[in-house]
N, CA, C and O atoms as CSV, one atom per row, in Angstrom:
chain,resi,resn,atom,element,x,y,z
A,1,MET,N,N,-30.809,40.663,-3.135
A,1,MET,CA,C,-30.019,40.801,-1.929
A,1,MET,C,C,-29.879,39.462,-1.204
A,1,MET,O,O,-28.809,39.143,-0.685
A,2,ILE,N,N,-30.944,38.692,-1.168
A,2,ILE,CA,C,-30.897,37.384,-0.520
A,2,ILE,C,C,-29.940,36.462,-1.282
A,2,ILE,O,O,-29.243,35.650,-0.674
A,3,ALA,N,N,-29.908,36.588,-2.604
A,3,ALA,CA,C,-29.031,35.733,-3.407
A,3,ALA,C,C,-27.564,35.996,-3.069
A,3,ALA,O,O,-26.763,35.060,-3.092
A,4,LEU,N,N,-27.192,37.213,-2.761
A,4,LEU,CA,C,-25.813,37.514,-2.397
A,4,LEU,C,C,-25.455,36.908,-1.041
A,4,LEU,O,O,-24.286,36.614,-0.794
A,5,GLY,N,N,-26.430,36.718,-0.166
A,5,GLY,CA,C,-26.176,36.106,1.139
A,5,GLY,C,C,-26.046,34.597,1.036
A,5,GLY,O,O,-25.351,33.978,1.842
A,6,ILE,N,N,-26.705,34.001,0.058
A,6,ILE,CA,C,-26.666,32.547,-0.105
A,6,ILE,C,C,-25.390,32.111,-0.821
A,6,ILE,O,O,-24.883,31.019,-0.565
A,7,LEU,N,N,-24.873,32.939,-1.701
A,7,LEU,CA,C,-23.701,32.585,-2.500
A,7,LEU,C,C,-22.475,32.223,-1.648
A,7,LEU,O,O,-21.834,31.211,-1.933
A,8,PRO,N,N,-22.124,32.991,-0.628
A,8,PRO,CA,C,-20.985,32.579,0.209
A,8,PRO,C,C,-21.235,31.270,0.959
A,8,PRO,O,O,-20.302,30.504,1.203
A,9,VAL,N,N,-22.471,31.019,1.318
A,9,VAL,CA,C,-22.819,29.765,2.001
A,9,VAL,C,C,-22.604,28.581,1.064
A,9,VAL,O,O,-22.072,27.546,1.467
A,10,ILE,N,N,-23.022,28.743,-0.185
A,10,ILE,CA,C,-22.844,27.671,-1.166
A,10,ILE,C,C,-21.350,27.404,-1.387
A,10,ILE,O,O,-20.922,26.250,-1.403
A,11,PHE,N,N,-20.567,28.454,-1.556
A,11,PHE,CA,C,-19.129,28.280,-1.734
A,11,PHE,C,C,-18.483,27.676,-0.484
A,11,PHE,O,O,-17.564,26.863,-0.591
A,12,GLY,N,N,-18.945,28.058,0.655
A,12,GLY,CA,C,-18.421,27.494,1.905
A,12,GLY,C,C,-18.715,26.010,2.019
A,12,GLY,O,O,-17.852,25.231,2.422
A,13,LEU,N,N,-19.938,25.616,1.663
A,13,LEU,CA,C,-20.292,24.194,1.687
A,13,LEU,C,C,-19.465,23.406,0.680
A,13,LEU,O,O,-18.998,22.307,0.980
A,14,CYS,N,N,-19.285,23.963,-0.507
A,14,CYS,CA,C,-18.463,23.278,-1.522
A,14,CYS,C,C,-17.021,23.126,-1.034
A,14,CYS,O,O,-16.411,22.075,-1.226
A,15,ALA,N,N,-16.486,24.146,-0.419
A,15,ALA,CA,C,-15.120,24.086,0.100
A,15,ALA,C,C,-15.007,23.049,1.209
A,15,ALA,O,O,-14.032,22.299,1.266
A,16,ALA,N,N,-15.992,23.006,2.082
A,16,ALA,CA,C,-15.973,22.029,3.178
A,16,ALA,C,C,-16.060,20.602,2.634
A,16,ALA,O,O,-15.339,19.717,3.095
A,17,ILE,N,N,-16.928,20.382,1.668
A,17,ILE,CA,C,-17.070,19.048,1.069
A,17,ILE,C,C,-15.780,18.639,0.368
A,17,ILE,O,O,-15.324,17.505,0.513
A,18,CYS,N,N,-15.192,19.559,-0.390
A,18,CYS,CA,C,-13.926,19.255,-1.072
A,18,CYS,C,C,-12.824,18.951,-0.070
A,18,CYS,O,O,-12.014,18.051,-0.294
A,19,GLY,N,N,-12.783,19.683,1.022
A,19,GLY,CA,C,-11.784,19.431,2.055
A,19,GLY,C,C,-11.936,18.059,2.688
A,19,GLY,O,O,-10.949,17.357,2.908
A,20,VAL,N,N,-13.171,17.676,2.980
A,20,VAL,CA,C,-13.426,16.360,3.569
A,20,VAL,C,C,-13.040,15.257,2.589
A,20,VAL,O,O,-12.413,14.272,2.978
A,21,VAL,N,N,-13.412,15.418,1.320
A,21,VAL,CA,C,-13.060,14.417,0.312
A,21,VAL,C,C,-11.544,14.314,0.183
A,21,VAL,O,O,-11.015,13.208,0.068
A,22,LEU,N,N,-10.846,15.423,0.199
A,22,LEU,CA,C,-9.382,15.415,0.108
A,22,LEU,C,C,-8.768,14.689,1.307
A,22,LEU,O,O,-7.842,13.897,1.132
A,23,LEU,N,N,-9.258,14.940,2.502
A,23,LEU,CA,C,-8.745,14.258,3.693
A,23,LEU,C,C,-9.002,12.756,3.631
A,23,LEU,O,O,-8.140,11.968,4.020
A,24,VAL,N,N,-10.173,12.350,3.148
A,24,VAL,CA,C,-10.475,10.921,3.019
A,24,VAL,C,C,-9.539,10.265,2.006
A,24,VAL,O,O,-9.040,9.166,2.246
A,25,LEU,N,N,-9.298,10.928,0.882
A,25,LEU,CA,C,-8.395,10.368,-0.134
A,25,LEU,C,C,-6.968,10.245,0.392
A,25,LEU,O,O,-6.293,9.251,0.123
A,26,ILE,N,N,-6.510,11.234,1.129
A,26,ILE,CA,C,-5.168,11.168,1.713
A,26,ILE,C,C,-5.096,10.035,2.722
A,26,ILE,O,O,-4.112,9.295,2.746
A,27,PHE,N,N,-6.106,9.887,3.547
A,27,PHE,CA,C,-6.138,8.807,4.534
A,27,PHE,C,C,-6.112,7.445,3.854
A,27,PHE,O,O,-5.370,6.559,4.278
A,28,LEU,N,N,-6.901,7.267,2.820
A,28,LEU,CA,C,-6.941,5.993,2.112
A,28,LEU,C,C,-5.628,5.714,1.388
A,28,LEU,O,O,-5.230,4.555,1.269
A,29,ASP,N,N,-4.957,6.736,0.910
A,29,ASP,CA,C,-3.688,6.541,0.222
A,29,ASP,C,C,-2.618,6.046,1.191
A,29,ASP,O,O,-1.796,5.211,0.815
A,30,PHE,N,N,-2.608,6.536,2.418
A,30,PHE,CA,C,-1.616,6.099,3.389
A,30,PHE,C,C,-1.891,4.683,3.884
A,30,PHE,O,O,-0.981,4.020,4.381
A,31,ARG,N,N,-3.115,4.216,3.758
A,31,ARG,CA,C,-3.451,2.869,4.202
A,31,ARG,C,C,-3.094,1.807,3.182
A,31,ARG,O,O,-3.048,0.626,3.527
A,32,LYS,N,N,-2.842,2.178,1.949
A,32,LYS,CA,C,-2.555,1.200,0.910
A,32,LYS,C,C,-1.295,0.418,1.232
A,32,LYS,O,O,-0.326,0.961,1.762
A,33,THR,N,N,-1.322,-0.866,0.903
A,33,THR,CA,C,-0.134,-1.693,1.034
A,33,THR,C,C,0.666,-1.551,-0.236
A,33,THR,O,O,0.147,-1.753,-1.334
A,34,ARG,N,N,1.896,-1.213,-0.093
A,34,ARG,CA,C,2.748,-1.041,-1.249
A,34,ARG,C,C,3.613,-2.277,-1.447
A,34,ARG,O,O,3.793,-3.062,-0.516
A,35,ILE,N,N,4.148,-2.457,-2.643
A,35,ILE,CA,C,4.969,-3.616,-2.954
A,35,ILE,C,C,6.215,-3.636,-2.079
A,35,ILE,O,O,6.699,-4.708,-1.716
A,36,ASP,N,N,6.740,-2.459,-1.736
A,36,ASP,CA,C,7.925,-2.402,-0.877
A,36,ASP,C,C,7.637,-2.958,0.505
A,36,ASP,O,O,8.522,-3.534,1.136
A,37,ASP,N,N,6.401,-2.791,0.988
A,37,ASP,CA,C,6.041,-3.328,2.293
A,37,ASP,C,C,6.115,-4.845,2.288
A,37,ASP,O,O,6.601,-5.446,3.246
A,38,GLY,N,N,5.638,-5.467,1.222
A,38,GLY,CA,C,5.678,-6.922,1.124
A,38,GLY,C,C,7.092,-7.442,1.004
A,38,GLY,O,O,7.435,-8.468,1.590
A,39,ILE,N,N,7.913,-6.739,0.247
A,39,ILE,CA,C,9.301,-7.164,0.080
A,39,ILE,C,C,10.055,-7.058,1.398
A,39,ILE,O,O,10.807,-7.966,1.753
A,40,SER,N,N,9.865,-5.972,2.121
A,40,SER,CA,C,10.562,-5.822,3.401
A,40,SER,C,C,10.060,-6.845,4.417
A,40,SER,O,O,10.842,-7.338,5.230
A,41,ALA,N,N,8.773,-7.171,4.382
A,41,ALA,CA,C,8.247,-8.203,5.278
A,41,ALA,C,C,8.863,-9.559,4.939
A,41,ALA,O,O,9.180,-10.339,5.837
A,42,PHE,N,N,9.032,-9.840,3.659
A,42,PHE,CA,C,9.660,-11.092,3.241
A,42,PHE,C,C,11.100,-11.157,3.731
A,42,PHE,O,O,11.541,-12.191,4.232
A,43,HIS,N,N,11.835,-10.053,3.588
A,43,HIS,CA,C,13.222,-10.029,4.051
A,43,HIS,C,C,13.301,-10.203,5.569
A,43,HIS,O,O,14.196,-10.889,6.062
A,44,ARG,N,N,12.390,-9.602,6.306
A,44,ARG,CA,C,12.373,-9.788,7.761
A,44,ARG,C,C,12.095,-11.244,8.104
A,44,ARG,O,O,12.687,-11.793,9.033
A,45,HIS,N,N,11.192,-11.869,7.352
A,45,HIS,CA,C,10.863,-13.273,7.601
A,45,HIS,C,C,12.070,-14.165,7.322
A,45,HIS,O,O,12.380,-15.053,8.116
A,46,ILE,N,N,12.745,-13.938,6.215
A,46,ILE,CA,C,13.930,-14.723,5.871
A,46,ILE,C,C,15.033,-14.503,6.900
A,46,ILE,O,O,15.706,-15.455,7.296
A,47,ASP,N,N,15.226,-13.265,7.336
A,47,ASP,CA,C,16.258,-12.977,8.329
A,47,ASP,C,C,15.966,-13.653,9.669
A,47,ASP,O,O,16.890,-13.952,10.426
A,48,ALA,N,N,14.696,-13.895,9.964
A,48,ALA,CA,C,14.327,-14.527,11.229
A,48,ALA,C,C,14.533,-16.036,11.202
A,48,ALA,O,O,14.545,-16.671,12.257
A,49,LEU,N,N,14.693,-16.617,10.032
A,49,LEU,CA,C,14.882,-18.064,9.934
A,49,LEU,C,C,16.265,-18.464,10.421
A,49,LEU,O,O,17.213,-17.681,10.374
A,50,SER,N,N,16.354,-19.684,10.883
A,50,SER,CA,C,17.662,-20.215,11.272
A,50,SER,C,C,18.476,-20.497,10.015
A,50,SER,O,O,17.905,-20.603,8.930
A,51,PRO,N,N,19.790,-20.621,10.136
A,51,PRO,CA,C,20.621,-20.908,8.961
A,51,PRO,C,C,20.211,-22.201,8.242
A,51,PRO,O,O,20.246,-22.262,7.013
A,52,GLN,N,N,19.825,-23.230,8.999
A,52,GLN,CA,C,19.412,-24.491,8.377
A,52,GLN,C,C,18.110,-24.305,7.591
A,52,GLN,O,O,17.971,-24.835,6.489
A,53,ALA,N,N,17.175,-23.568,8.145
A,53,ALA,CA,C,15.917,-23.328,7.439
A,53,ALA,C,C,16.156,-22.484,6.192
A,53,ALA,O,O,15.495,-22.676,5.171
A,54,ARG,N,N,17.094,-21.559,6.276
A,54,ARG,CA,C,17.432,-20.766,5.094
A,54,ARG,C,C,17.995,-21.646,3.993
A,54,ARG,O,O,17.615,-21.517,2.829
A,55,ARG,N,N,18.906,-22.542,4.363
A,55,ARG,CA,C,19.506,-23.428,3.364
A,55,ARG,C,C,18.435,-24.267,2.687
A,55,ARG,O,O,18.440,-24.416,1.465
A,56,ASP,N,N,17.507,-24.822,3.483
A,56,ASP,CA,C,16.434,-25.636,2.903
A,56,ASP,C,C,15.580,-24.821,1.952
A,56,ASP,O,O,15.201,-25.310,0.887
A,57,SER,N,N,15.269,-23.580,2.321
A,57,SER,CA,C,14.449,-22.724,1.456
A,57,SER,C,C,15.183,-22.378,0.167
A,57,SER,O,O,14.589,-22.373,-0.911
A,58,ILE,N,N,16.478,-22.090,0.283
A,58,ILE,CA,C,17.258,-21.725,-0.906
A,58,ILE,C,C,17.384,-22.919,-1.843
A,58,ILE,O,O,17.242,-22.776,-3.057
A,59,VAL,N,N,17.653,-24.104,-1.278
A,59,VAL,CA,C,17.778,-25.306,-2.111
A,59,VAL,C,C,16.456,-25.603,-2.791
A,59,VAL,O,O,16.431,-25.922,-3.980
A,60,ARG,N,N,15.372,-25.507,-2.069
A,60,ARG,CA,C,14.049,-25.773,-2.649
A,60,ARG,C,C,13.738,-24.772,-3.754
A,60,ARG,O,O,13.200,-25.149,-4.795
A,61,ASN,N,N,14.069,-23.506,-3.543
A,61,ASN,CA,C,13.825,-22.478,-4.541
A,61,ASN,C,C,14.686,-22.721,-5.778
A,61,ASN,O,O,14.208,-22.582,-6.904
A,62,ASP,N,N,15.949,-23.081,-5.577
A,62,ASP,CA,C,16.829,-23.361,-6.710
A,62,ASP,C,C,16.319,-24.549,-7.514
A,62,ASP,O,O,16.347,-24.524,-8.745
A,63,ASN,N,N,15.850,-25.594,-6.826
A,63,ASN,CA,C,15.317,-26.765,-7.516
A,63,ASN,C,C,14.079,-26.400,-8.330
A,63,ASN,O,O,13.919,-26.856,-9.462
A,64,ASP,N,N,13.218,-25.589,-7.761
A,64,ASP,CA,C,12.016,-25.170,-8.477
A,64,ASP,C,C,12.381,-24.322,-9.691
A,64,ASP,O,O,11.771,-24.456,-10.752
A,65,SER,N,N,13.374,-23.450,-9.535
A,65,SER,CA,C,13.794,-22.592,-10.645
A,65,SER,C,C,14.416,-23.414,-11.762
A,65,SER,O,O,14.140,-23.172,-12.937
A,66,ASN,N,N,15.236,-24.365,-11.413
A,66,ASN,CA,C,15.893,-25.205,-12.427
A,66,ASN,C,C,14.889,-26.054,-13.192
A,66,ASN,O,O,15.035,-26.248,-14.399
A,67,ARG,N,N,13.886,-26.555,-12.514
A,67,ARG,CA,C,12.871,-27.364,-13.181
A,67,ARG,C,C,12.106,-26.543,-14.219
A,67,ARG,O,O,11.770,-27.050,-15.289
A,68,GLY,N,N,11.834,-25.292,-13.905
A,68,GLY,CA,C,11.075,-24.441,-14.809
A,68,GLY,C,C,11.862,-24.009,-16.030
A,68,GLY,O,O,11.268,-23.690,-17.060
A,69,GLN,N,N,13.175,-23.991,-15.945
A,69,GLN,CA,C,13.997,-23.526,-17.062
A,69,GLN,C,C,14.125,-24.563,-18.175
A,69,GLN,O,O,14.240,-24.202,-19.346
A,70,TYR,N,N,14.105,-25.830,-17.823
A,70,TYR,CA,C,14.399,-26.875,-18.815
A,70,TYR,C,C,13.159,-27.437,-19.480
A,70,TYR,O,O,13.275,-28.349,-20.298
A,71,ARG,N,N,12.007,-26.944,-19.172
A,71,ARG,CA,C,10.784,-27.457,-19.801
A,71,ARG,C,C,10.464,-26.737,-21.055
A,71,ARG,O,O,9.466,-27.046,-21.707
């Protein structure tokens, strides 16, 4: 008879532990930095630059790209 009273308690504890673990995993998943976050941050940074700074960055990037292709 005592064993039947303990069984629901054990299942309840297991359910509570599983629920807490699930909530922690969901919380950690939402905190992850995704690649899209970095790309959008880069675009915001580029959009904030002045036109002259953009030109310098584009020219520098093109020069770096061209150097890597011919080696």
